[in-house]
MOPAC internal coordinates of N, CA, C and O (Angstrom, degrees):
PM7 1SCF
backbone

  N    0.0000 0     0.00 0     0.00 0    0    0    0
  C    1.4507 1     0.00 0     0.00 0    1    0    0
  C    1.5113 1   109.59 1     0.00 0    2    1    0
  O    1.2310 1   121.07 1   -18.97 1    3    2    1
  N    1.2685 1   115.57 1   161.03 1    3    2    1
  C    1.4517 1   120.78 1   179.58 1    5    3    2
  C    1.5256 1   110.82 1   -72.26 1    6    5    3
  O    1.2310 1   120.98 1   -48.83 1    7    6    5
  N    1.3388 1   115.73 1   131.17 1    7    6    5
  C    1.4497 1   120.36 1   179.70 1    9    7    6
  C    1.5038 1   111.23 1   -61.60 1   10    9    7
  O    1.2310 1   120.41 1   136.18 1   11   10    9
  N    1.3327 1   116.83 1   -43.82 1   11   10    9
  C    1.4609 1   121.99 1  -179.72 1   13   11   10
  C    1.5316 1   112.47 1   -62.29 1   14   13   11
  O    1.2310 1   120.86 1   133.74 1   15   14   13
  N    1.3504 1   115.96 1   -46.26 1   15   14   13
  C    1.4710 1   119.76 1   178.66 1   17   15   14
  C    1.5188 1   111.27 1   -64.79 1   18   17   15
  O    1.2310 1   120.28 1   139.57 1   19   18   17
  N    1.3161 1   117.08 1   -40.43 1   19   18   17
  C    1.4745 1   121.36 1   178.95 1   21   19   18
  C    1.5057 1   111.34 1   -62.39 1   22   21   19
  O    1.2310 1   120.32 1   130.44 1   23   22   21
  N    1.2996 1   116.99 1   -49.56 1   23   22   21
  C    1.4761 1   121.45 1  -178.30 1   25   23   22
  C    1.5160 1   110.90 1   -61.45 1   26   25   23
  O    1.2310 1   120.75 1   136.63 1   27   26   25
  N    1.3509 1   116.17 1   -43.37 1   27   26   25
  C    1.4676 1   120.94 1  -179.79 1   29   27   26
  C    1.5365 1   110.29 1   -62.51 1   30   29   27
  O    1.2310 1   120.30 1   134.23 1   31   30   29
  N    1.3316 1   117.04 1   -45.77 1   31   30   29
  C    1.4641 1   121.31 1  -178.32 1   33   31   30
  C    1.5486 1   111.24 1   -64.79 1   34   33   31
  O    1.2310 1   120.07 1   139.18 1   35   34   33
  N    1.3145 1   117.46 1   -40.82 1   35   34   33
  C    1.4664 1   120.77 1   179.56 1   37   35   34
  C    1.5264 1   110.37 1   -67.26 1   38   37   35
  O    1.2310 1   120.10 1   137.89 1   39   38   37
  N    1.3184 1   117.42 1   -42.11 1   39   38   37
  C    1.4702 1   121.02 1   179.53 1   41   39   38
  C    1.5216 1   110.50 1   -63.52 1   42   41   39
  O    1.2310 1   119.92 1   138.74 1   43   42   41
  N    1.3173 1   117.75 1   -41.26 1   43   42   41
  C    1.4853 1   120.62 1   178.08 1   45   43   42
  C    1.5059 1   110.57 1   -65.99 1   46   45   43
  O    1.2310 1   120.27 1   133.88 1   47   46   45
  N    1.3306 1   117.09 1   -46.12 1   47   46   45
  C    1.4640 1   120.26 1   178.71 1   49   47   46
  C    1.5186 1   112.32 1   -62.68 1   50   49   47
  O    1.2310 1   120.66 1   147.19 1   51   50   49
  N    1.3088 1   116.33 1   -32.81 1   51   50   49
  C    1.4533 1   121.16 1  -177.26 1   53   51   50
  C    1.5285 1   111.78 1   -62.45 1   54   53   51
  O    1.2310 1   119.86 1   153.47 1   55   54   53
  N    1.3193 1   117.86 1   -26.53 1   55   54   53
  C    1.4756 1   121.58 1   178.36 1   57   55   54
  C    1.5271 1   111.97 1   -62.30 1   58   57   55
  O    1.2310 1   120.62 1   158.06 1   59   58   57
  N    1.3495 1   116.43 1   -21.94 1   59   58   57
  C    1.4494 1   122.00 1  -177.05 1   61   59   58
  C    1.4999 1   111.89 1  -109.23 1   62   61   59
  O    1.2310 1   119.40 1  -172.07 1   63   62   61
  N    1.3264 1   118.75 1     7.93 1   63   62   61
  C    1.4639 1   120.89 1  -178.07 1   65   63   62
  C    1.5235 1   110.05 1   -78.09 1   66   65   63
  O    1.2310 1   120.54 1   -18.39 1   67   66   65
  N    1.3110 1   116.57 1   161.61 1   67   66   65
  C    1.4501 1   121.43 1  -179.50 1   69   67   66
  C    1.5414 1   109.49 1   -73.80 1   70   69   67
  O    1.2310 1   121.20 1   -46.32 1   71   70   69
  N    1.2975 1   115.31 1   133.68 1   71   70   69
  C    1.4435 1   121.75 1  -178.95 1   73   71   70
  C    1.5357 1   110.63 1   -62.34 1   74   73   71
  O    1.2310 1   120.61 1   -46.24 1   75   74   73
  N    1.3165 1   116.44 1   133.76 1   75   74   73
  C    1.4536 1   121.18 1  -178.53 1   77   75   74
  C    1.5036 1   112.94 1    88.64 1   78   77   75
  O    1.2310 1   119.85 1   146.68 1   79   78   77
  N    1.3312 1   117.88 1   -33.32 1   79   78   77
  C    1.4692 1   121.23 1   179.75 1   81   79   78
  C    1.5145 1   110.74 1   -94.05 1   82   81   79
  O    1.2310 1   120.50 1   145.27 1   83   82   81
  N    1.3525 1   116.65 1   -34.73 1   83   82   81
  C    1.4541 1   122.87 1   175.49 1   85   83   82
  C    1.5549 1   111.34 1    56.58 1   86   85   83
  O    1.2310 1   120.28 1  -137.84 1   87   86   85
  N    1.3294 1   117.07 1    42.16 1   87   86   85
  C    1.4458 1   120.76 1  -172.99 1   89   87   86
  C    1.5243 1   113.81 1   -90.83 1   90   89   87
  O    1.2310 1   121.70 1   -42.30 1   91   90   89
  N    1.3312 1   114.36 1   137.70 1   91   90   89
  C    1.4578 1   123.47 1   172.80 1   93   91   90
  C    1.5121 1   106.68 1  -131.74 1   94   93   91
  O    1.2310 1   121.11 1   -48.11 1   95   94   93
  N    1.3461 1   115.47 1   131.89 1   95   94   93
  C    1.4641 1   122.26 1  -175.75 1   97   95   94
  C    1.5321 1   110.82 1  -100.55 1   98   97   95
  O    1.2310 1   120.89 1   -47.53 1   99   98   97
  N    1.3002 1   115.90 1   132.47 1   99   98   97
  C    1.4803 1   123.00 1   176.17 1  101   99   98
  C    1.5121 1   109.08 1  -109.48 1  102  101   99
  O    1.2310 1   119.43 1   -40.51 1  103  102  101
  N    1.3197 1   118.70 1   139.49 1  103  102  101
  C    1.4813 1   123.63 1   171.42 1  105  103  102
  C    1.5129 1   108.49 1  -128.30 1  106  105  103
  O    1.2310 1   121.44 1   -49.30 1  107  106  105
  N    1.3397 1   114.86 1   130.70 1  107  106  105
  C    1.4395 1   122.32 1  -179.89 1  109  107  106
  C    1.5015 1   110.48 1  -118.96 1  110  109  107
  O    1.2310 1   119.46 1   -47.74 1  111  110  109
  N    1.3149 1   118.63 1   132.26 1  111  110  109
  C    1.4538 1   123.63 1   174.70 1  113  111  110
  C    1.5284 1   107.78 1  -145.21 1  114  113  111
  O    1.2310 1   121.24 1   -41.68 1  115  114  113
  N    1.3058 1   115.23 1   138.32 1  115  114  113
  C    1.4605 1   119.84 1  -178.57 1  117  115  114
  C    1.5164 1   110.81 1   -60.87 1  118  117  115
  O    1.2310 1   120.76 1   -40.01 1  119  118  117
  N    1.3326 1   116.14 1   139.99 1  119  118  117
  C    1.4503 1   124.69 1   179.32 1  121  119  118
  C    1.5293 1   114.50 1    61.91 1  122  121  119
  O    1.2310 1   121.11 1  -155.61 1  123  122  121
  N    1.3327 1   115.49 1    24.39 1  123  122  121
  C    1.4641 1   121.01 1   175.32 1  125  123  122
  C    1.5151 1   108.78 1  -135.15 1  126  125  123
  O    1.2310 1   119.96 1   -22.51 1  127  126  125
  N    1.3457 1   117.68 1   157.49 1  127  126  125
  C    1.4391 1   120.12 1   175.98 1  129  127  126
  C    1.5355 1   111.82 1   -63.60 1  130  129  127
  O    1.2310 1   119.60 1   -21.14 1  131  130  129
  N    1.3007 1   118.38 1   158.86 1  131  130  129
  C    1.4411 1   123.15 1   175.27 1  133  131  130
  C    1.5275 1   108.05 1   -79.54 1  134  133  131
  O    1.2310 1   120.67 1   -52.37 1  135  134  133
  N    1.3272 1   116.32 1   127.63 1  135  134  133
  C    1.4635 1   121.31 1  -177.26 1  137  135  134
  C    1.5161 1   111.09 1  -102.91 1  138  137  135
  O    1.2310 1   121.16 1   -47.53 1  139  138  137
  N    1.3383 1   115.39 1   132.47 1  139  138  137
  C    1.4763 1   121.74 1   176.32 1  141  139  138
  C    1.5372 1   105.90 1  -120.74 1  142  141  139
  O    1.2310 1   121.37 1   -37.86 1  143  142  141
  N    1.3325 1   114.99 1   142.14 1  143  142  141
  C    1.4553 1   118.26 1   178.79 1  145  143  142
  C    1.5395 1   109.03 1  -153.05 1  146  145  143
  O    1.2310 1   122.15 1   -19.12 1  147  146  145
  N    1.3353 1   113.49 1   160.88 1  147  146  145
  C    1.4732 1   121.50 1   173.44 1  149  147  146
  C    1.5177 1   106.20 1  -157.37 1  150  149  147
  O    1.2310 1   122.32 1   -23.23 1  151  150  149
  N    1.3190 1   113.17 1   156.77 1  151  150  149
  C    1.4749 1   120.09 1  -179.35 1  153  151  150
  C    1.5167 1   110.57 1  -147.75 1  154  153  151
  O    1.2310 1   121.53 1   -37.19 1  155  154  153
  N    1.3136 1   114.68 1   142.81 1  155  154  153
  C    1.4751 1   122.59 1   178.30 1  157  155  154
  C    1.4837 1   106.63 1  -142.88 1  158  157  155
  O    1.2310 1   119.46 1   -47.51 1  159  158  157
  N    1.3257 1   118.63 1   132.49 1  159  158  157
  C    1.4468 1   122.28 1  -177.66 1  161  159  158
  C    1.5312 1   112.70 1   -63.99 1  162  161  159
  O    1.2310 1   120.43 1   158.23 1  163  162  161
  N    1.3377 1   116.79 1   -21.77 1  163  162  161
  C    1.4835 1   119.94 1  -178.56 1  165  163  162
  C    1.5099 1   113.50 1   -92.39 1  166  165  163
  O    1.2310 1   120.11 1   145.85 1  167  166  165
  N    1.3705 1   117.40 1   -34.15 1  167  166  165
  C    1.4558 1   119.69 1  -172.88 1  169  167  166
  C    1.5325 1   111.81 1  -108.39 1  170  169  167
  O    1.2310 1   119.77 1   164.00 1  171  170  169
  N    1.3278 1   118.04 1   -16.00 1  171  170  169
  C    1.4634 1   120.29 1   179.32 1  173  171  170
  C    1.5160 1   111.08 1   111.88 1  174  173  171
  O    1.2310 1   121.98 1    22.76 1  175  174  173
  N    1.3176 1   113.82 1  -157.24 1  175  174  173
  C    1.4777 1   117.68 1  -179.83 1  177  175  174
  C    1.5156 1   110.12 1  -136.07 1  178  177  175
  O    1.2310 1   121.27 1   -18.34 1  179  178  177
  N    1.3303 1   115.17 1   161.66 1  179  178  177
  C    1.4598 1   120.79 1  -177.59 1  181  179  178
  C    1.5226 1   108.68 1  -145.40 1  182  181  179
  O    1.2310 1   120.64 1   -37.89 1  183  182  181
  N    1.2962 1   116.39 1   142.11 1  183  182  181
  C    1.4606 1   123.28 1   176.32 1  185  183  182
  C    1.5161 1   108.90 1  -140.67 1  186  185  183
  O    1.2310 1   120.96 1   -40.54 1  187  186  185
  N    1.3249 1   115.76 1   139.46 1  187  186  185
  C    1.4576 1   120.78 1   179.15 1  189  187  186
  C    1.5419 1   108.24 1  -148.71 1  190  189  187
  O    1.2310 1   120.85 1   -26.97 1  191  190  189
  N    1.3154 1   115.98 1   153.03 1  191  190  189
  C    1.4717 1   121.39 1   176.85 1  193  191  190
  C    1.5193 1   108.22 1  -120.45 1  194  193  191
  O    1.2310 1   121.84 1   -37.23 1  195  194  193
  N    1.3439 1   114.08 1   142.77 1  195  194  193
  C    1.4705 1   120.08 1   175.68 1  197  195  194
  C    1.5239 1   109.21 1  -127.47 1  198  197  195
  O    1.2310 1   120.57 1   -30.70 1  199  198  197
  N    1.3024 1   116.51 1   149.30 1  199  198  197
  C    1.4511 1   120.98 1   177.74 1  201  199  198
  C    1.5091 1   111.30 1   -71.45 1  202  201  199
  O    1.2310 1   120.98 1   -35.99 1  203  202  201
  N    1.3131 1   115.73 1   144.01 1  203  202  201
  C    1.4493 1   121.29 1   177.37 1  205  203  202
  C    1.5229 1   109.72 1  -178.17 1  206  205  203
  O    1.2310 1   119.63 1   -26.38 1  207  206  205
  N    1.3014 1   118.31 1   153.62 1  207  206  205
  C    1.4466 1   122.26 1   176.91 1  209  207  206
  C    1.5013 1   109.73 1   -86.92 1  210  209  207
  O    1.2310 1   120.39 1   -58.38 1  211  210  209
  N    1.3319 1   116.86 1   121.62 1  211  210  209
  C    1.4267 1   121.88 1  -178.92 1  213  211  210
  C    1.5273 1   108.67 1  -114.46 1  214  213  211
  O    1.2310 1   120.59 1   -49.41 1  215  214  213
  N    1.3087 1   116.47 1   130.59 1  215  214  213
  C    1.4706 1   119.61 1   175.78 1  217  215  214
  C    1.5466 1   107.40 1  -129.24 1  218  217  215
  O    1.2310 1   121.25 1   -28.10 1  219  218  217
  N    1.3037 1   115.21 1   151.90 1  219  218  217
  C    1.4810 1   119.83 1  -179.58 1  221  219  218
  C    1.5234 1   110.19 1   100.53 1  222  221  219
  O    1.2310 1   122.05 1     8.04 1  223  222  221
  N    1.3099 1   113.69 1  -171.96 1  223  222  221
  C    1.4615 1   121.03 1  -178.29 1  225  223  222
  C    1.5439 1   112.00 1   -72.85 1  226  225  223
  O    1.2310 1   120.68 1   -19.71 1  227  226  225
  N    1.3294 1   116.31 1   160.29 1  227  226  225
  C    1.4420 1   120.32 1   176.14 1  229  227  226
  C    1.5219 1   109.11 1   -61.64 1  230  229  227
  O    1.2310 1   120.95 1   -36.08 1  231  230  229
  N    1.3380 1   115.79 1   143.92 1  231  230  229
  C    1.4301 1   119.55 1  -172.69 1  233  231  230
  C    1.5061 1   110.32 1  -150.75 1  234  233  231
  O    1.2310 1   119.94 1   -18.42 1  235  234  233
  N    1.3223 1   117.72 1   161.58 1  235  234  233
  C    1.4610 1   122.49 1   173.60 1  237  235  234
  C    1.5081 1   107.83 1  -149.61 1  238  237  235
  O    1.2310 1   121.32 1   -30.34 1  239  238  237
  N    1.3490 1   115.07 1   149.66 1  239  238  237
  C    1.4550 1   120.85 1   178.15 1  241  239  238
  C    1.5612 1   107.85 1  -152.50 1  242  241  239
  O    1.2310 1   121.95 1   -31.65 1  243  242  241
  N    1.3188 1   113.87 1   148.35 1  243  242  241
  C    1.4605 1   121.27 1   175.73 1  245  243  242
  C    1.5194 1   109.33 1  -116.18 1  246  245  243
  O    1.2310 1   120.51 1   -52.64 1  247  246  245
  N    1.3099 1   116.63 1   127.36 1  247  246  245
  C    1.4766 1   120.73 1  -177.98 1  249  247  246
  C    1.5173 1   110.49 1  -127.80 1  250  249  247
  O    1.2310 1   121.21 1   -18.77 1  251  250  249
  N    1.3351 1   115.28 1   161.23 1  251  250  249
  C    1.4428 1   122.13 1   171.46 1  253  251  250
  C    1.5158 1   107.76 1   -78.51 1  254  253  251
  O    1.2310 1   120.11 1   -60.81 1  255  254  253
  N    1.3176 1   117.40 1   119.19 1  255  254  253
  C    1.4731 1   120.81 1  -172.07 1  257  255  254
  C    1.5438 1   112.14 1   -63.34 1  258  257  255
  O    1.2310 1   120.01 1   148.51 1  259  258  257
  N    1.3382 1   117.58 1   -31.49 1  259  258  257
  C    1.4760 1   119.23 1  -179.90 1  261  259  258
  C    1.5227 1   111.78 1   -63.93 1  262  261  259
  O    1.2310 1   120.09 1   134.36 1  263  262  261
  N    1.3359 1   117.43 1   -45.64 1  263  262  261
  C    1.4586 1   120.72 1   179.07 1  265  263  262
  C    1.5230 1   110.23 1   -67.46 1  266  265  263
  O    1.2310 1   121.26 1   139.80 1  267  266  265
  N    1.3378 1   115.20 1   -40.20 1  267  266  265
  C    1.4703 1   119.52 1  -178.61 1  269  267  266
  C    1.5323 1   111.18 1   -62.35 1  270  269  267
  O    1.2310 1   120.19 1   135.24 1  271  270  269
  N    1.3435 1   117.25 1   -44.76 1  271  270  269
  C    1.4437 1   120.90 1   179.63 1  273  271  270
  C    1.5049 1   113.86 1   -67.89 1  274  273  271
  O    1.2310 1   120.43 1   152.05 1  275  274  273
  N    1.3464 1   116.77 1   -27.95 1  275  274  273
  C    1.4809 1   119.24 1   175.17 1  277  275  274
  C    1.5349 1   108.64 1   -62.13 1  278  277  275
  O    1.2310 1   119.70 1   136.93 1  279  278  277
  N    1.3194 1   118.18 1   -43.07 1  279  278  277
  C    1.4305 1   121.72 1  -179.88 1  281  279  278
  C    1.5392 1   113.19 1   -67.96 1  282  281  279
  O    1.2310 1   121.23 1   135.14 1  283  282  281
  N    1.3228 1   115.25 1   -44.86 1  283  282  281
  C    1.4709 1   120.33 1   179.93 1  285  283  282
  C    1.5304 1   109.83 1   -64.17 1  286  285  283
  O    1.2310 1   119.99 1   140.53 1  287  286  285
  N    1.3033 1   117.62 1   -39.47 1  287  286  285
  C    1.4514 1   121.43 1  -179.06 1  289  287  286
  C    1.5265 1   115.04 1   -63.45 1  290  289  287
  O    1.2310 1   120.86 1   155.29 1  291  290  289
  N    1.3043 1   115.96 1   -24.71 1  291  290  289
  C    1.4537 1   120.59 1   179.43 1  293  291  290
  C    1.5210 1   114.38 1   -91.89 1  294  293  291
  O    1.2310 1   120.03 1   177.43 1  295  294  293
  N    1.3134 1   117.55 1    -2.57 1  295  294  293
  C    1.4505 1   121.52 1   176.64 1  297  295  294
  C    1.5187 1   108.62 1   -81.59 1  298  297  295
  O    1.2310 1   120.52 1   -51.39 1  299  298  297
  N    1.3278 1   116.60 1   128.61 1  299  298  297
  C    1.4629 1   120.27 1  -174.06 1  301  299  298
  C    1.5245 1   113.61 1   -92.48 1  302  301  299
  O    1.2310 1   120.15 1   163.81 1  303  302  301
  N    1.3389 1   117.32 1   -16.19 1  303  302  301
  C    1.4793 1   119.12 1   179.73 1  305  303  302
  C    1.5263 1   110.71 1   -81.89 1  306  305  303
  O    1.2310 1   121.16 1   -13.09 1  307  306  305
  N    1.3312 1   115.39 1   166.91 1  307  306  305
  C    1.4747 1   120.30 1   179.86 1  309  307  306
  C    1.5122 1   113.29 1   -81.32 1  310  309  307
  O    1.2310 1   120.99 1   162.63 1  311  310  309
  N    1.3563 1   115.72 1   -17.37 1  311  310  309
  C    1.4827 1   121.54 1  -179.46 1  313  311  310
  C    1.5281 1   108.19 1  -116.25 1  314  313  311
  O    1.2310 1   121.37 1   -33.97 1  315  314  313
  N    1.3594 1   114.99 1   146.03 1  315  314  313
  C    1.4605 1   122.24 1   179.14 1  317  315  314
  C    1.5273 1   108.85 1  -119.00 1  318  317  315
  O    1.2310 1   120.58 1   -41.83 1  319  318  317
  N    1.3118 1   116.50 1   138.17 1  319  318  317
  C    1.4468 1   123.68 1   173.82 1  321  319  318
  C    1.5214 1   106.89 1  -105.94 1  322  321  319
  O    1.2310 1   120.10 1   -57.14 1  323  322  321
  N    1.3297 1   117.42 1   122.86 1  323  322  321
  C    1.4589 1   122.74 1   177.60 1  325  323  322
  C    1.5232 1   107.48 1  -116.11 1  326  325  323
  O    1.2310 1   120.96 1   -56.85 1  327  326  325
  N    1.3545 1   115.76 1   123.15 1  327  326  325
  C    1.4377 1   120.80 1  -176.83 1  329  327  326
  C    1.5255 1   109.09 1  -119.90 1  330  329  327
  O    1.2310 1   120.87 1   -41.43 1  331  330  329
  N    1.3509 1   115.93 1   138.57 1  331  330  329
  C    1.4592 1   119.30 1   175.85 1  333  331  330
  C    1.5349 1   108.94 1  -156.02 1  334  333  331
  O    1.2310 1   121.10 1   -27.21 1  335  334  333
  N    1.3343 1   115.51 1   152.79 1  335  334  333
  C    1.4491 1   121.82 1   177.73 1  337  335  334
  C    1.5243 1   110.41 1   -91.97 1  338  337  335
  O    1.2310 1   120.70 1   131.67 1  339  338  337
  N    1.3330 1   116.27 1   -48.33 1  339  338  337
  C    1.4577 1   121.35 1   178.87 1  341  339  338
  C    1.5193 1   108.37 1  -157.30 1  342  341  339
  O    1.2310 1   120.70 1     0.60 1  343  342  341
  N    1.3285 1   116.27 1  -179.40 1  343  342  341
  C    1.4463 1   121.15 1  -175.85 1  345  343  342
  C    1.5251 1   114.91 1   -72.12 1  346  345  343
  O    1.2310 1   120.25 1   172.64 1  347  346  345
  N    1.3288 1   117.13 1    -7.36 1  347  346  345
  C    1.4543 1   120.27 1  -179.75 1  349  347  346
  C    1.5101 1   114.27 1  -106.84 1  350  349  347
  O    1.2310 1   120.60 1   174.05 1  351  350  349
  N    1.3047 1   116.45 1    -5.95 1  351  350  349
  C    1.4708 1   123.11 1  -178.82 1  353  351  350
  C    1.5121 1   110.66 1  -102.17 1  354  353  351
  O    1.2310 1   120.81 1   -19.05 1  355  354  353
  N    1.3119 1   116.06 1   160.95 1  355  354  353
  C    1.4570 1   122.41 1  -179.25 1  357  355  354
  C    1.5121 1   111.24 1   -63.26 1  358  357  355
  O    1.2310 1   120.74 1   -33.29 1  359  358  357
  N    1.3250 1   116.20 1   146.71 1  359  358  357
  C    1.4605 1   123.87 1   174.92 1  361  359  358
  C    1.5438 1   106.45 1   -98.29 1  362  361  359
  O    1.2310 1   121.39 1   -37.00 1  363  362  361
  N    1.3160 1   114.95 1   143.00 1  363  362  361
  C    1.4574 1   121.20 1   177.78 1  365  363  362
  C    1.5202 1   108.76 1  -113.89 1  366  365  363
  O    1.2310 1   120.21 1   -49.33 1  367  366  365
  N    1.3041 1   117.20 1   130.67 1  367  366  365
  C    1.4660 1   123.23 1   174.79 1  369  367  366
  C    1.5152 1   107.53 1  -111.57 1  370  369  367
  O    1.2310 1   121.01 1   -47.29 1  371  370  369
  N    1.3359 1   115.67 1   132.71 1  371  370  369
  C    1.4583 1   121.62 1   177.15 1  373  371  370
  C    1.5218 1   108.75 1  -139.95 1  374  373  371
  O    1.2310 1   120.44 1   -25.45 1  375  374  373
  N    1.3530 1   116.76 1   154.55 1  375  374  373
  C    1.4591 1   119.07 1   172.69 1  377  375  374
  C    1.5220 1   109.38 1   -77.67 1  378  377  375
  O    1.2310 1   120.35 1   -29.42 1  379  378  377
  N    1.2989 1   116.93 1   150.58 1  379  378  377
  C    1.4493 1   122.62 1   174.81 1  381  379  378
  C    1.5129 1   106.40 1   -95.99 1  382  381  379
  O    1.2310 1   120.97 1   -62.17 1  383  382  381
  N    1.3373 1   115.76 1   117.83 1  383  382  381
  C    1.4757 1   120.65 1  -177.10 1  385  383  382
  C    1.5332 1   108.26 1  -117.68 1  386  385  383
  O    1.2310 1   120.96 1   -20.46 1  387  386  385
  N    1.3212 1   115.76 1   159.54 1  387  386  385
  C    1.4541 1   121.13 1  -179.85 1  389  387  386
  C    1.5272 1   113.46 1   -62.45 1  390  389  387
  O    1.2310 1   120.66 1   140.60 1  391  390  389
  N    1.3278 1   116.34 1   -39.40 1  391  390  389
  C    1.4517 1   119.39 1  -179.30 1  393  391  390
  C    1.5260 1   113.42 1   -89.48 1  394  393  391
  O    1.2310 1   120.36 1   178.90 1  395  394  393
  N    1.3417 1   116.92 1    -1.10 1  395  394  393
  C    1.4541 1   120.47 1   177.72 1  397  395  394
  C    1.5114 1   115.00 1    78.34 1  398  397  395
  O    1.2310 1   120.16 1  -173.91 1  399  398  397
  N    1.3223 1   117.29 1     6.09 1  399  398  397
  C    1.4555 1   122.58 1  -178.89 1  401  399  398
  C    1.4915 1   110.78 1  -110.47 1  402  401  399
  O    1.2310 1   121.48 1   -35.21 1  403  402  401
  N    1.3278 1   114.77 1   144.79 1  403  402  401
  C    1.4546 1   118.95 1   174.74 1  405  403  402
  C    1.5084 1   108.81 1  -161.43 1  406  405  403
  O    1.2310 1   121.03 1   -34.72 1  407  406  405
  N    1.2970 1   115.63 1   145.28 1  407  406  405
  C    1.4750 1   121.09 1   176.68 1  409  407  406
  C    1.5116 1   110.39 1   -89.64 1  410  409  407
  O    1.2310 1   119.24 1   169.08 1  411  410  409
  N    1.3116 1   119.05 1   -10.92 1  411  410  409
  C    1.4561 1   121.84 1  -174.16 1  413  411  410
  C    1.5217 1   109.82 1   -92.35 1  414  413  411
  O    1.2310 1   121.31 1   -47.60 1  415  414  413
  N    1.3230 1   115.10 1   132.40 1  415  414  413
  C    1.4658 1   123.66 1   176.47 1  417  415  414
  C    1.5162 1   107.59 1  -144.83 1  418  417  415
  O    1.2310 1   120.16 1   -52.32 1  419  418  417
  N    1.2910 1   117.29 1   127.68 1  419  418  417
  C    1.4834 1   120.80 1   179.42 1  421  419  418
  C    1.5057 1   107.99 1  -125.28 1  422  421  419
  O    1.2310 1   120.84 1   -48.65 1  423  422  421
  N    1.3285 1   116.00 1   131.35 1  423  422  421
  C    1.4584 1   121.73 1  -178.05 1  425  423  422
  C    1.5356 1   108.72 1  -111.30 1  426  425  423
  O    1.2310 1   120.97 1   -48.73 1  427  426  425
  N    1.3164 1   115.74 1   131.27 1  427  426  425
  C    1.4491 1   122.09 1   176.84 1  429  427  426
  C    1.5183 1   108.72 1  -121.71 1  430  429  427
  O    1.2310 1   120.73 1   -54.39 1  431  430  429
  N    1.3266 1   116.20 1   125.61 1  431  430  429
  C    1.4610 1   119.97 1   178.78 1  433  431  430
  C    1.5454 1   108.81 1   -84.09 1  434  433  431
  O    1.2310 1   119.61 1   -39.55 1  435  434  433
  N    1.3149 1   118.34 1   140.45 1  435  434  433
  C    1.4555 1   120.88 1   179.48 1  437  435  434
  C    1.5384 1   111.99 1   -75.02 1  438  437  435
  O    1.2310 1   121.86 1   -19.79 1  439  438  437
  N    1.3112 1   114.04 1   160.21 1  439  438  437
  C    1.4725 1   120.11 1   171.67 1  441  439  438
  C    1.5303 1   107.15 1   -90.73 1  442  441  439
  O    1.2310 1   120.60 1   -54.11 1  443  442  441
  N    1.2908 1   116.45 1   125.89 1  443  442  441
  C    1.4610 1   120.23 1  -179.90 1  445  443  442
  C    1.5220 1   107.87 1   -89.41 1  446  445  443
  O    1.2310 1   120.96 1   -47.81 1  447  446  445
  N    1.3191 1   115.76 1   132.19 1  447  446  445
  C    1.4455 1   119.60 1  -177.75 1  449  447  446
  C    1.5185 1   112.86 1  -116.91 1  450  449  447
  O    1.2310 1   120.10 1   180.00 1  451  450  449

């Protein structure tokens, strides 16, 4: 997915995250856009979709947007690869490079609800 689109969507969703928890929900489904959402009883709720290539089974994960944006902000490529097994396992963020190699790896632990 595009680094710029991802960062913009997470920042927008973060405005509606719960204070102290800073939660943003991701949903992944093959052949569908990536869905981001957040909800707060005081400020309302927000949902947005971004384009990205999804492979594997349908999945969802909730992360702390502050930690997530720290990782995305340090990626130097224009595309970001996000890998996860399930909603309870760590997410891995990597830059997408032409040669497929990169020394950068960022791990984000999910928020368990």
